[in-house]
C-alpha positions as CSV (number, residue, x, y, z in Angstrom):
1,X,44.9,121.5,71.4
2,X,45.3,118.9,74.2
3,X,45.3,116.1,71.6
4,X,48.0,117.8,69.6
5,X,50.2,118.3,72.7
6,X,49.8,114.6,73.6
7,X,50.6,113.6,70.0
8,X,53.7,115.8,70.0
9,X,54.8,114.4,73.4
10,X,54.4,110.9,72.1
11,X,56.6,111.7,69.0
12,X,59.3,113.2,71.2
13,X,59.3,110.2,73.5
14,X,59.5,107.9,70.5
15,X,62.5,109.8,69.0
16,X,64.3,109.8,72.4
17,X,63.7,106.1,72.8
18,X,64.9,105.4,69.3
19,X,68.0,107.5,69.8
20,X,68.7,105.8,73.1
21,X,68.3,102.3,71.5
22,X,70.6,103.3,68.6
23,X,73.2,104.6,71.0
24,X,73.0,101.4,73.1
25,X,73.2,99.2,70.0
26,X,76.3,101.1,68.8
27,X,77.9,100.7,72.2
28,X,77.2,97.0,72.3
29,X,78.6,96.6,68.8
30,X,81.7,98.6,69.4
31,X,82.3,96.8,72.7
32,X,82.0,93.4,71.0
33,X,84.4,94.4,68.3
34,X,86.9,95.7,70.9
35,X,86.7,92.4,72.8
36,X,87.3,90.4,69.7
37,X,90.3,92.6,68.8
38,X,91.8,92.3,72.3
39,X,91.3,88.6,72.3
40,X,93.2,88.3,69.1
41,X,96.0,90.6,70.4
42,X,96.2,88.5,73.6
43,X,96.4,85.3,71.6
44,X,99.3,86.8,69.5
45,X,101.2,87.7,72.7
46,X,100.6,84.2,74.1
47,X,101.9,82.6,71.0
48,X,105.0,84.9,70.9
49,X,105.7,84.0,74.5
50,X,106.2,80.3,73.8
51,X,109.6,79.6,75.4
52,X,110.3,83.3,75.8
53,X,110.0,86.0,78.4
54,X,107.6,88.5,76.9
55,X,106.2,91.9,78.1
56,X,103.8,93.8,75.8
57,X,102.1,97.1,76.2
58,X,99.0,98.5,74.5
59,X,97.7,102.0,75.2
60,X,94.5,103.0,73.5
61,X,94.0,106.7,74.1
62,X,91.0,107.3,71.8
63,X,89.8,103.8,71.0
64,X,86.2,104.6,70.0
65,X,83.6,107.2,70.9
66,X,81.5,104.3,72.3
67,X,84.3,102.5,74.2
68,X,86.3,104.3,76.9
69,X,90.1,104.0,76.4
70,X,92.6,102.3,78.6
71,X,96.2,101.1,79.1
72,X,97.1,97.4,79.1
73,X,100.3,95.7,79.9
74,X,100.8,91.9,79.6
75,X,103.7,89.7,80.5
76,X,104.0,85.9,80.0
77,X,105.5,85.4,83.5
78,X,103.8,86.1,86.7
79,X,100.7,84.8,88.4
80,X,97.3,84.8,86.8
81,X,96.3,88.2,88.3
82,X,95.5,91.8,87.2
83,X,96.9,94.9,88.9
84,X,94.5,97.7,88.2
85,X,94.6,101.5,88.7
86,X,91.3,102.8,87.4
87,X,91.7,106.4,88.8
88,X,95.3,107.2,88.2
89,X,94.6,111.0,87.8
90,X,92.3,111.1,90.8
91,X,93.8,108.7,93.4
92,X,97.4,110.0,93.7
93,X,100.1,107.3,93.6
94,X,97.6,104.5,92.7
95,X,99.3,104.0,89.3
96,X,102.8,103.3,90.7
97,X,101.4,101.1,93.4
98,X,99.5,99.0,90.9
99,X,102.6,98.9,88.7
100,X,104.5,97.5,91.7
101,X,101.9,94.8,92.0
102,X,102.3,94.1,88.3
103,X,105.7,92.6,89.0
104,X,103.7,89.7,90.5
105,X,100.9,89.6,87.9
106,X,100.5,88.9,84.2
107,X,98.3,92.0,83.6
108,X,98.3,95.7,84.4
109,X,95.4,97.9,83.6
110,X,94.9,101.7,84.0
111,X,92.8,104.6,82.8
112,X,94.1,107.0,80.2
113,X,91.6,109.8,80.7
114,X,90.3,111.4,83.9
115,X,87.3,109.7,85.5
116,X,85.2,112.9,85.3
117,X,85.6,113.3,81.5
118,X,82.3,112.7,79.9
119,X,81.9,109.8,77.5
120,X,79.9,110.0,74.3
121,X,76.7,109.0,76.1
122,X,77.1,111.8,78.7
123,X,78.2,109.5,81.5
124,X,81.5,110.0,83.4
125,X,84.4,107.9,82.1
126,X,84.9,106.3,85.4
127,X,86.4,102.8,84.9
128,X,85.1,101.8,88.3
129,X,81.6,102.2,87.1
130,X,81.4,102.4,83.3
131,X,80.6,99.2,81.4
132,X,81.9,99.9,77.9
133,X,85.6,100.2,78.4
134,X,88.8,98.8,76.9
135,X,89.8,97.5,80.3
136,X,86.5,95.6,80.9
137,X,86.8,94.1,77.4
138,X,90.3,92.9,78.1
139,X,89.3,91.4,81.5
140,X,86.6,89.4,79.8
141,X,89.0,88.3,77.0
142,X,91.8,87.4,79.5
143,X,89.3,85.3,81.5
144,X,88.9,83.0,78.6
145,X,92.6,82.2,78.6
146,X,93.1,81.1,82.2
147,X,91.4,78.7,84.6
148,X,91.0,81.4,87.3
149,X,92.4,84.8,88.1
150,X,92.4,87.6,90.6
151,X,92.0,91.4,90.2
152,X,93.7,93.8,92.6
153,X,92.1,97.1,92.0
154,X,93.8,100.0,93.8
155,X,91.9,103.1,95.0
156,X,92.6,106.0,97.3
157,X,90.7,107.8,100.0
158,X,91.1,110.8,102.4
159,X,90.4,109.5,106.0
160,X,89.3,113.1,107.0
161,X,86.4,112.9,104.6
162,X,85.0,109.6,105.8
163,X,81.7,109.4,107.7
164,X,82.6,106.9,110.5
165,X,85.3,106.9,113.1
166,X,86.5,103.5,112.0
167,X,87.0,104.6,108.4
168,X,88.7,107.9,109.6
169,X,91.2,105.8,111.5
170,X,91.9,103.4,108.6
171,X,95.0,102.9,106.5
172,X,93.4,100.2,104.4
173,X,89.8,99.1,103.6
174,X,89.6,95.9,101.6
175,X,86.6,94.1,100.2
176,X,85.3,91.8,97.5
177,X,83.0,94.5,96.3
178,X,79.3,93.4,96.6
179,X,80.3,89.8,97.6
180,X,80.7,88.6,101.2
181,X,84.1,88.7,102.8
182,X,86.1,85.5,102.5
183,X,88.7,83.9,104.8
184,X,91.3,84.9,102.1
185,X,90.3,88.6,102.4
186,X,90.6,88.5,106.2
187,X,94.0,86.8,105.9
188,X,95.3,89.6,103.7
189,X,94.0,92.3,106.0
190,X,95.5,90.5,109.0
191,X,98.9,90.3,107.3
192,X,98.8,94.1,106.7
193,X,98.0,94.6,110.3
194,X,100.6,92.1,111.7
195,X,103.5,92.6,109.3
196,X,103.1,96.3,108.4
197,X,101.4,97.6,111.6
198,X,98.6,99.1,109.5
199,X,95.0,99.8,110.5
200,X,93.5,97.5,107.9
201,X,89.8,96.7,108.0
202,X,87.6,94.3,106.1
203,X,84.3,95.5,104.5
204,X,81.6,94.9,105.6
205,X,82.8,92.9,108.7
206,X,84.7,95.7,110.4
207,X,83.9,98.9,108.6
208,X,80.8,100.1,106.7
209,X,82.3,102.4,104.1
210,X,84.3,102.2,100.8
211,X,83.3,98.6,100.0
212,X,83.2,99.1,96.2
213,X,79.6,97.7,96.1
214,X,78.7,99.8,93.1
215,X,81.9,98.9,91.1
216,X,81.2,97.7,87.6
217,X,83.3,94.5,88.2
218,X,80.5,93.3,90.4
219,X,78.5,93.0,87.2
220,X,80.9,92.1,84.4
221,X,83.5,90.0,86.2
222,X,83.5,86.4,84.7
223,X,82.8,83.5,87.2
224,X,86.4,82.4,87.2
225,X,87.6,85.8,88.5
226,X,88.0,87.1,92.0
227,X,87.8,90.8,92.8
228,X,89.8,92.6,95.6
229,X,88.7,96.2,96.0
230,X,91.6,97.9,97.9
231,X,91.2,101.4,99.4
232,X,94.4,103.0,100.6
233,X,94.7,106.2,102.7
234,X,96.5,109.2,101.2
235,X,99.3,109.0,103.8
236,X,99.8,105.2,103.1
237,X,100.0,105.8,99.4
238,X,102.7,108.4,99.8
239,X,104.6,106.1,102.1
240,X,104.4,103.1,99.8
241,X,106.0,105.0,96.8
242,X,108.7,106.5,99.1
243,X,109.7,103.4,101.0
244,X,110.7,100.4,98.8
245,X,110.8,98.0,101.8
246,X,107.2,98.9,102.8
247,X,106.1,98.4,99.2
248,X,107.7,95.0,99.1
249,X,106.0,93.9,102.3
250,X,102.7,95.3,101.0
251,X,103.0,93.3,97.9
252,X,103.6,90.1,99.9
253,X,100.5,90.6,101.9
254,X,98.2,91.6,99.1
255,X,99.2,88.7,96.9
256,X,99.1,86.0,99.5
């Protein structure tokens, strides 16, 4: 009886492992196809833009059961940067704030489904953490067309829910994710403090929360990319969308 139980358990484990491998293989294949398709789309936009001002949009709501959907906007003008709102339905006002930054950048990215929606593999469709997404595929494709680029990823937080006094008193918490803070990061934060009179802090030098250290971009971002993880308080987000002058000054500091 014991031997039969062990044999049955071994069969179950084998089936689970095989199913997991098949699912992973399907995801990798679908992701590779998506990257190739997006690279071709981007190449077409670049060719169309020769001598012209071009703005193109691509919204993939249900791209593939193995690849999370996303929204992409591309324009030929602008700096080599990406304005990104991965949690538009969760972090209120993050979408219009990222759209405002898009006026300075060639690329805009956003989610098209809620971050808590389950993907085919049972994981949450959180673009800040999930690997197999249209937006990640586009970032990697875009990286092949430029010498270097920057990602400004906009997030939101409620200061009342933070664990430390410094974070509770923050308007902005900015970081490079899992990478050490740079002089450029500190320069941006100082600009927000000096020009906008905001309580802006650099992770991990000045605050110990909301550093974006588990963000998927820490793993998949190509070597020619630089990641700015930007956390904005709920009050500041509301002010930015209501006050054009404040938004304009914010953009100047963020894109220094």
